[in-house]
Each structure stands twice: as structure tokens, then as C-alpha cells.
DODREN-171809 format. One line per 2 residues: their letters; for each residue x, y, z of C-alpha. Coordinates in Angstrom, 3 decimals. Example, Ala and Ser with C-alpha at 12.3 -4.5 7.8 and 13.67 -1.06 7.14 Angstrom:
<recs>
AS = 12.300:-4.500:7.800  13.670:-1.060:7.140
</recs>
This chain:
<recs>
MS = 74.328:110.799:117.453  70.755:111.875:118.234
DR = 68.336:109.500:119.993  65.611:110.581:117.590
QL = 67.587:109.490:114.551  68.642:106.222:116.154
SS = 64.985:105.316:116.659  63.028:104.687:113.467
AS = 59.296:105.188:113.301  58.999:101.522:112.327
SS = 59.926:98.562:114.518  59.746:96.148:111.583
PT = 62.749:94.006:110.662  65.217:95.421:108.161
SS = 63.847:93.541:105.149  60.370:95.009:105.611
YL = 61.708:98.537:105.787  62.750:98.331:102.143
HG = 59.914:98.078:99.618  59.677:94.721:97.860
SS = 61.828:91.612:98.099  65.061:93.138:96.806
AA = 66.371:96.388:95.383  67.897:94.504:92.443
AR = 64.543:93.018:91.432  62.802:96.388:91.682
NA = 65.537:98.067:89.701  65.286:95.523:86.880
EL = 61.626:96.467:86.361  62.412:100.157:85.761
PV = 63.176:101.723:82.373  66.888:102.355:81.768
AA = 66.520:106.144:82.182  64.671:105.703:85.465
RA = 67.333:103.307:86.753  70.072:105.810:85.947
LA = 68.185:108.606:87.723  67.556:106.444:90.794
AD = 71.206:105.427:90.955  72.665:108.872:90.378
LS = 70.552:111.087:92.606  71.596:111.538:96.206
PS = 68.863:112.376:98.769  70.474:115.795:99.280
LA = 69.955:116.534:95.559  66.365:115.324:95.383
GR = 64.946:118.620:96.641  62.967:119.193:99.822
QA = 59.290:120.073:99.751  57.865:122.410:102.372
GG = 57.643:120.517:105.630  59.444:117.514:104.154
PR = 62.328:115.663:105.816  65.860:116.996:105.639
AF = 68.610:115.004:103.952  71.483:113.660:106.032
EW = 74.946:112.326:105.268  76.721:110.363:107.978
KF = 80.431:109.704:107.398  82.556:106.916:108.862
LV = 86.237:106.022:108.489  86.416:102.235:108.228
LP = 89.077:99.615:107.678  89.019:97.825:104.282
ET = 87.835:94.612:105.942  84.976:96.505:107.601
AA = 84.059:98.072:104.265  83.992:94.593:102.698
AL = 81.754:93.318:105.491  79.388:96.276:105.036
RE = 79.153:95.597:101.297  78.224:92.013:102.047
RF = 75.732:93.150:104.692  73.863:95.370:102.221
RN = 74.331:93.178:99.124  70.770:91.831:98.929
DF = 69.029:95.149:99.591  71.110:97.648:97.611
QL = 71.779:97.947:93.885  75.184:98.890:92.507
DS = 75.243:102.363:90.954  74.704:102.368:87.188
HA = 77.973:104.282:86.709  80.009:101.403:88.162
DP = 83.059:100.466:86.116  83.932:96.727:86.172
AL = 87.560:97.643:85.459  87.608:99.502:88.792
GG = 85.932:96.724:90.751  82.511:98.376:90.579
AY = 83.785:101.854:91.463  84.017:104.962:89.267
GV = 86.303:107.968:89.191  85.367:111.260:90.834
RS = 87.213:114.550:90.267  86.361:117.665:92.276
IY = 87.785:121.170:91.931  87.304:123.096:95.180
LD = 86.904:126.868:95.343  88.025:129.253:98.060
TP = 88.433:132.974:98.627  91.768:134.870:98.418
DW = 91.946:134.920:102.222  90.951:131.231:102.608
RV = 87.608:131.776:104.309  86.355:128.305:103.327
LR = 89.507:126.628:104.611  89.375:128.682:107.807
AT = 85.617:128.063:108.209  84.985:131.797:108.574
GR = 81.455:133.214:108.713  78.995:131.676:106.286
HA = 81.838:129.738:104.677  81.929:127.528:107.766
FG = 78.725:125.866:106.567  79.188:125.469:102.841
KF = 81.504:125.039:99.906  81.491:125.348:96.129
RV = 83.012:122.844:93.734  83.112:121.680:90.125
RA = 82.736:117.920:89.787  83.125:115.332:87.034
YG = 82.519:111.586:87.057  84.573:108.986:85.192
NS = 84.819:109.722:81.478  81.544:111.641:81.360
TT = 81.205:114.579:78.956  79.364:116.558:81.638
VF = 80.649:118.630:84.549  78.557:119.726:87.509
LE = 78.612:123.065:89.329  77.724:122.417:92.958
RK = 77.089:124.152:96.235  76.977:122.032:99.379
TK = 75.550:123.459:102.591  75.660:121.691:105.949
SG = 74.023:122.185:109.319  75.220:119.454:111.641
RA = 74.811:116.331:109.521  71.889:117.790:107.552
VR = 72.951:118.484:103.963  71.541:120.491:101.068
KR = 73.061:120.542:97.602  72.379:122.576:94.513
RD = 73.717:121.361:91.187  73.630:122.350:87.523
QL = 75.566:120.962:84.614  77.614:122.113:81.658
DA = 79.073:120.262:78.709  82.682:119.303:79.354
SA = 83.829:120.665:76.006  82.916:124.256:76.882
WR = 82.752:124.616:80.654  86.244:126.065:81.171
EA = 85.803:128.770:78.555  82.272:129.510:79.705
LA = 83.274:130.061:83.327  86.495:131.932:82.587
ES = 84.750:134.256:80.132  81.783:134.841:82.409
LA = 83.945:135.704:85.411  86.496:137.776:83.513
GS = 84.455:140.973:83.818  84.168:140.574:87.603
RV = 80.625:141.898:87.456  77.330:140.085:87.806
ES = 75.995:142.056:84.846  78.547:140.392:82.585
LA = 76.724:137.087:82.992  73.886:138.188:80.728
GS = 76.051:137.832:77.637  78.092:134.876:78.737
RV = 78.490:131.570:76.953  77.022:129.607:79.853
ES = 74.525:127.213:78.317  71.753:127.662:80.860
RA = 70.788:130.646:82.947  70.209:128.148:85.722
TH = 73.991:128.082:86.227  74.138:131.834:86.879
WF = 73.559:131.284:90.601  76.963:129.570:90.776
LR = 78.693:132.374:88.907  77.013:135.081:90.986
QA = 78.284:133.442:94.165  81.766:133.063:92.695
LR = 81.815:136.773:91.879  80.283:137.869:95.151
YE = 82.760:135.988:97.330  85.761:136.127:94.961
LR = 85.852:132.354:94.790  88.497:130.766:92.600
PV = 89.773:127.209:92.012  92.478:126.167:94.458
CQ = 92.833:122.386:94.338  91.608:119.186:92.787
VR = 90.810:115.965:94.635  90.269:112.731:92.741
YH = 89.365:109.302:94.073  87.412:106.134:93.371
RE = 83.849:105.837:94.632  81.829:102.660:94.963
AY = 78.146:103.565:95.304  74.934:101.676:96.001
YA = 71.310:102.744:96.294  67.937:101.446:97.447
SS = 64.398:102.683:98.063  62.949:103.097:101.544
AA = 59.715:104.273:103.091  61.223:107.771:103.308
GR = 62.759:107.814:99.831  66.158:107.027:98.362
LR = 68.973:105.551:100.404  72.552:105.815:99.212
LT = 75.676:104.052:100.429  79.155:105.052:99.225
FD = 82.755:103.998:99.800  85.589:106.375:98.774
RG = 89.210:105.289:98.498  92.491:106.194:96.819
LV = 92.315:109.956:97.411  94.861:112.092:95.529
AA = 95.174:115.912:95.593  96.907:118.523:93.445
RV = 96.909:122.277:92.897  94.983:123.480:89.853
AG = 95.712:126.228:87.365  92.440:128.056:86.859
WS = 89.226:126.497:85.615  90.676:123.198:84.515
FA = 91.070:119.654:85.774  94.665:119.772:84.551
RM = 96.822:119.604:87.665  99.502:122.149:88.478
GE = 102.526:120.498:90.012  102.885:117.134:91.669
ER = 99.955:115.084:92.866  99.970:114.105:96.516
EL = 98.327:111.010:97.906  96.201:111.503:100.997
PS = 97.701:108.596:102.944  95.239:106.417:104.772
DL = 94.542:102.732:105.141  90.894:103.617:105.751
EV = 87.935:104.085:103.424  85.360:106.862:103.775
CE = 81.922:105.278:104.083  78.776:107.415:103.911
FK = 75.155:106.657:104.751  72.840:109.066:102.901
FA = 69.120:109.337:103.626  66.253:111.726:104.354
GD = 64.419:112.029:107.662  65.004:109.602:110.523
LP = 67.902:107.184:110.393  66.605:104.085:108.581
LI = 66.662:100.810:110.456  68.940:99.209:107.885
FK = 71.600:101.846:108.657  70.865:101.952:112.367
HA = 71.429:98.214:112.725  74.696:98.400:110.779
IQ = 75.976:101.207:113.023  75.171:99.158:116.110
DF = 76.462:95.817:114.821  79.730:97.195:113.432
RL = 80.168:99.758:116.233  80.537:102.575:113.729
SP = 81.193:106.106:114.961  80.158:109.000:112.677
GS = 82.565:111.884:112.367  83.741:114.839:110.271
HS = 85.937:114.023:107.309  86.453:116.869:104.828
KY = 88.269:115.860:101.636  89.006:119.521:100.888
RR = 90.661:120.171:104.228  92.626:116.930:104.080
AM = 93.841:117.888:100.611  94.932:121.370:101.632
RR = 96.721:120.066:104.675  98.597:117.592:102.475
LG = 99.422:120.159:99.810  100.493:122.867:102.210
GA = 102.010:120.958:105.105  100.379:119.465:108.154
DS = 101.106:122.468:110.388  101.474:125.557:108.239
GV = 98.556:125.072:105.823  98.714:126.734:102.403
DG = 100.382:130.099:101.718  100.602:130.913:105.400
TP = 97.116:129.753:106.360  96.773:128.296:109.850
EI = 96.392:124.635:110.701  93.098:123.250:109.460
GG = 90.352:122.457:111.926  88.051:119.447:111.891
RD = 84.825:121.025:110.604  83.322:118.967:107.811
V = 82.166:121.114:104.867
</recs>
């Protein structure tokens, strides 16, 4: 944990670090569309202007009682994500299909694949899927994302990649040329779907002097093999056993005081927790990996 990030530029109390009296009151004054955007957009997706602060994601494994105490700690300053489902206790479903190369370079953290990963993600019962690339350097994170309609994404990707040539993308059924970057990378590195991870996420957000803050809790992780470009699982699902929740603090620039104080008060220790690597270890065996791949290391990508 860097000394620079543990010291905020402001020495004001936590409540003054957040604009206004409460995030809930500020959120109520925004139009519905603006509230949805504020709730949905992570700092790593907001884009970074030249010279602007980098986005960071700090992960912690916490006991359920610690997670409950953190929720209570942030209750007055953070707003529950607009996608929250009351039937799931304020959480929502997340499904991610992870891609890897034929020789498992992402899993093995080989070369440039040690710092990034590609995935297809869907939320709850949404009719939209997202094509994503996540790149990490330490705890600094950058994400690129574009979306496709759920009714056509499988056919669009399968058809576009069938020719195994970048030139074939020009006549593809992909709705927006903005998604071609994802397909070009898939072709270049021979990326293909290997597994799906689904779980429940409880998310909160607030505004700070540096921009958006986001707080998430992930639980109930389940993994399965996938058959091509589809969320339909292939074979038995495997739970990723743990009595812990994955908590993430997401922000841009220096560590905000509201997070810094929580880390100190709850004695939290940030670490590397890759859902993809946990899933592949569970699906392929704790020691042997998948299809003869070696034991998975601890790098978080």
C-alpha cells in the first residue's frame, strides 16, 4: 500500500470530502437517466484525460460480518446502484465469459497477457451484453467496453470470427464498428471463450472531489465451462467455495479519505483476487489446472 495513496490531499473529515450532505439527496435531484449513468459507470470506465488521475481498484476478502459493518459504515454517504434487485437483497446478477488463448497465455500470465484480460459480460436480465478489455498495472486499472444487443451477439461474434481474418469484420453483423477492436484482438491472439463465472454483486456509488467512487461486494461465485459464444454452460457448475466476500474500493487518483479511514479502522489488507483464475483452478483441479496447464499463480488480472 503506497504512502502517497494513504495520504489524501485533504485533511478534512470524511463528510466534507463528499460533496453535499448525502449521496442519496444528491442522487434524488438528478434526472433518471443521469442517476443510472452515475450508478453504472465505474471510474475505470469513465475515461482518462491527458494528465488526469488514473483509476484504481483495491480488492479485499472480508468476512460477511465485516461486509455488513462496511455497508453500515458507508450507508449515509453512498447510494445503492440503480440496478439493485430487492429480491436479491439489493444485489444483481453478473455473468462473465472469460477468453483465453489455445496455450493458456492469460491463465499463465505470459507476456502482455499478464496485464490484461478479455471478457463478455451481462448483468441481471438485461438485453445488453458488454465486450470488455481490462488492463492492470499494479492496482491501476483501465477498461474498454462496448455493447451489443443480447438477441444477436452470439451470431455476430461467431460469424465475424469464422473467417479468422481481420478483413472479414468489414461485412460482419456487428452492430457498431466500435466493437471491431474487440474482434481484432480476439483474432490476433486467437482468443476464445473458456469459462463462465456468475455471482451476485451489491454495488454502491458516491461523488467525491476527484470524481466517482464505487463500492462493491461480490458473493456466491459459481463457475462452468462454456461451449462457444454463449452463456449456456457446458457441463456441471462448480461453486467457488468461500465464506468470504470480495469487497472492492474503486476510485481515481489518491485514495479518498472515506476509503482510507475504513481500511485503517477495519484493518483491511488489499490483495490479488482473480475470479478467472479461481474459476479455472476449481474447474481443472487445484494442482493440475485445466487440460494440463500448471498451477495458477496469484496475479490479479
